[in-house]
C-alpha positions in Angstrom: 69.0 140.3 -13.9 72.3 142.2 -13.6 73.9 142.0 -10.2 77.0 143.5 -8.7 80.0 141.3 -8.2 79.6 139.2 -5.1 83.3 138.9 -4.1 86.8 140.2 -4.7 87.8 140.4 -8.3 89.0 137.3 -10.1 89.6 139.2 -13.3 90.6 142.8 -13.3 91.6 144.7 -16.5 93.1 148.1 -16.1 93.2 150.0 -19.4 94.1 146.7 -21.1 94.5 146.7 -24.9 96.0 144.5 -27.5 97.3 145.7 -30.9 98.9 143.6 -33.5 101.6 145.6 -35.4 101.1 146.3 -39.0 101.1 147.9 -41.4 98.3 148.4 -40.8 98.1 147.9 -37.1 95.1 145.8 -35.9 93.4 146.9 -32.7 92.1 143.5 -31.5 91.1 145.0 -28.2 90.7 148.7 -27.5 91.7 150.0 -24.1 89.2 148.7 -21.5 88.6 148.3 -17.8 86.8 145.1 -16.6 86.1 143.6 -13.2 84.6 140.1 -12.8 84.0 139.2 -9.1 84.4 135.9 -7.4 81.4 133.7 -8.0 80.0 135.6 -11.0 78.6 134.0 -14.2 79.5 136.3 -17.1 78.7 135.9 -20.7 80.5 137.7 -23.5 78.7 138.4 -26.9 79.8 139.9 -30.1 79.9 139.1 -33.9 82.8 137.2 -35.5 86.0 139.2 -35.5 84.7 141.4 -32.7 87.5 140.6 -30.2 85.8 137.9 -28.1 88.6 135.4 -28.5 91.2 138.1 -27.8 89.4 139.0 -24.6 89.3 135.3 -23.6 92.9 134.7 -24.5 94.1 137.6 -22.4 91.9 136.5 -19.4 93.3 133.0 -19.9 96.9 134.2 -20.0 97.3 132.9 -23.5 98.0 136.4 -24.9 99.8 139.3 -23.3 98.3 142.8 -23.5 100.2 145.4 -25.5 99.4 147.9 -22.8 97.6 148.0 -19.4 97.6 145.7 -16.5 95.8 142.4 -15.9 95.3 141.2 -12.3 94.2 137.6 -11.8 93.0 137.0 -8.3 94.9 140.1 -7.3 98.1 138.9 -8.8 99.6 141.4 -11.3 100.6 139.5 -14.4 102.4 142.3 -16.0 106.0 141.5 -16.9 105.8 137.9 -15.8 107.9 135.3 -17.7 106.2 132.8 -19.9 106.9 130.0 -17.5 105.4 131.9 -14.6 102.3 132.7 -16.6 102.0 129.0 -17.5 102.2 128.0 -13.9 99.7 130.7 -12.9 97.3 129.6 -15.7 97.5 125.9 -14.6 96.8 126.9 -11.0 93.9 129.3 -11.4 92.2 128.7 -14.8 90.2 125.9 -16.4 89.4 126.0 -20.1 86.4 124.5 -22.1 86.5 124.8 -25.9 84.0 124.3 -28.6 86.1 121.5 -30.2 86.6 119.6 -26.9 90.3 119.0 -27.6 90.3 115.5 -26.0 92.8 112.8 -26.9 90.7 110.5 -29.1 92.3 107.1 -28.1 92.5 107.8 -24.4 89.7 107.0 -22.0 87.7 109.8 -20.3 89.5 108.9 -17.1 92.9 109.2 -18.7 92.0 112.5 -20.5 91.1 114.0 -17.1 94.1 112.6 -15.4 96.5 114.0 -18.0 95.4 117.5 -17.0 97.3 116.9 -13.7 100.4 115.4 -15.2 102.6 118.5 -14.8 101.4 119.4 -11.4 103.3 116.7 -9.5 100.1 115.0 -8.3 100.8 111.4 -7.3 99.3 108.8 -9.7 96.9 107.4 -7.1 95.7 110.8 -6.2 95.2 111.7 -9.9 93.0 108.6 -10.3 90.9 109.5 -7.3 90.5 113.2 -8.3 89.6 112.3 -11.9 87.0 109.8 -10.8 85.5 112.4 -8.4 85.2 115.1 -10.9 83.8 112.8 -13.6 81.1 111.9 -11.0 80.5 115.6 -10.3 79.7 116.4 -14.0 77.6 113.2 -14.4 79.8 111.2 -16.7 81.4 108.7 -14.4 79.5 105.8 -16.1 81.6 106.5 -19.2 85.0 106.8 -17.5 86.5 103.9 -19.4 85.2 105.0 -22.9 87.3 106.9 -25.4 85.9 110.1 -26.9 85.5 108.3 -30.3 82.7 106.3 -28.6 81.0 109.3 -27.0 78.3 111.7 -28.1 79.1 115.4 -28.3 77.5 116.1 -25.0 79.4 113.4 -23.3 82.7 114.6 -24.7 81.9 118.2 -23.6 81.2 116.9 -20.0 84.6 115.2 -20.1 86.1 118.4 -21.2 84.5 120.2 -18.3 85.7 117.6 -15.9 89.3 118.0 -17.3 89.0 121.8 -16.7 87.8 121.3 -13.1 90.1 118.6 -11.9 92.9 121.1 -11.0 90.3 123.0 -8.8 90.7 126.3 -10.6 89.1 129.6 -9.4 88.0 130.6 -12.9 86.3 128.6 -15.7 86.7 130.1 -19.2 84.4 128.6 -21.9 84.7 129.4 -25.6 81.5 128.7 -27.5 81.0 125.5 -25.3 77.6 124.7 -27.0 78.7 125.4 -30.5 79.0 121.7 -31.6 75.9 120.5 -29.6 72.3 120.1 -30.5 69.8 122.2 -28.6 68.8 119.6 -26.0 72.4 118.6 -25.3 73.4 122.3 -25.1 70.7 122.9 -22.5 72.0 120.0 -20.5 75.5 121.5 -20.5 74.2 124.9 -19.5 72.4 123.3 -16.6 75.7 121.8 -15.6 77.4 125.3 -15.8 74.5 126.7 -13.7 75.1 124.0 -11.1 78.9 124.8 -11.0 78.1 128.5 -10.6 75.7 127.8 -7.7 78.6 125.8 -6.1 80.7 129.1 -6.2 82.6 128.7 -9.5 83.5 131.9 -11.4 82.5 131.4 -15.0 83.0 133.3 -18.2 81.3 132.1 -21.4 82.0 133.4 -24.9 79.0 132.9 -27.1 77.1 134.3 -30.1 73.8 132.7 -28.9 71.4 134.9 -27.0 69.8 132.0 -25.2 73.2 130.9 -23.9 73.9 134.5 -22.8 70.7 134.5 -20.7 72.3 132.0 -18.3 74.8 134.7 -17.2 74.0 137.2 -14.6 75.7 139.9 -16.6 76.4 140.1 -20.4 79.4 142.0 -21.7 79.3 142.9 -25.4 82.2 143.6 -27.7 82.3 145.0 -31.2 85.3 146.1 -33.2 87.5 145.6 -30.2 85.4 147.9 -28.0 84.1 146.4 -24.8 80.8 147.4 -23.3 80.2 146.4 -19.7 76.7 147.3 -18.3 78.0 147.6 -14.7 80.1 150.6 -15.7 76.9 152.4 -16.4 75.3 151.4 -13.1 77.9 152.8 -10.8 79.5 149.4 -10.2 83.1 149.4 -8.9 
């Protein structure tokens, strides 16, 4: 069931677009407005090449819009330097990718701790926070194991722990179930549902309709054109 955002906007696009210069120019994301409120669980669907990854990259401060303004937790990111954007990204955003992107010969504990390496967190505190978040996502019993000795579901839970350890306000997931079997995928989605109930703002990019059903609102994108159902329901 669609619901209105429950809190102040975490993501706010104002006429945001991204065009890659040509010739010919490629309109990866057409001008769009988007509001995702604090505590929402949003899913984004669209075919390959539709602009889903572009949308995620802009929301994650990995790509800069050609035009328009992006406000993250009310902070206008327009004209920020690369270093300031990186700092803002590290403070506010956690990422979960389809391919996990874990260091294969480091333990789960070490993979999570490394996410805090550039945040000036003391070593002892890094260990404590990593252990706590591994416990939170149900993988603490594998803290000493490297990813090479883990199942896909276990690796993805470690990836979620790594994304959460910096206590972000926004979790961005790019096809997080793409490399998982159906039972393991459902287990991961149950974890995301739990994180959402705990107040996390979550955006999941997916091509799977069953995954999209876990969101309270599904945004669709095709040929760079964003369709947000709340814009047709009088949502602000």
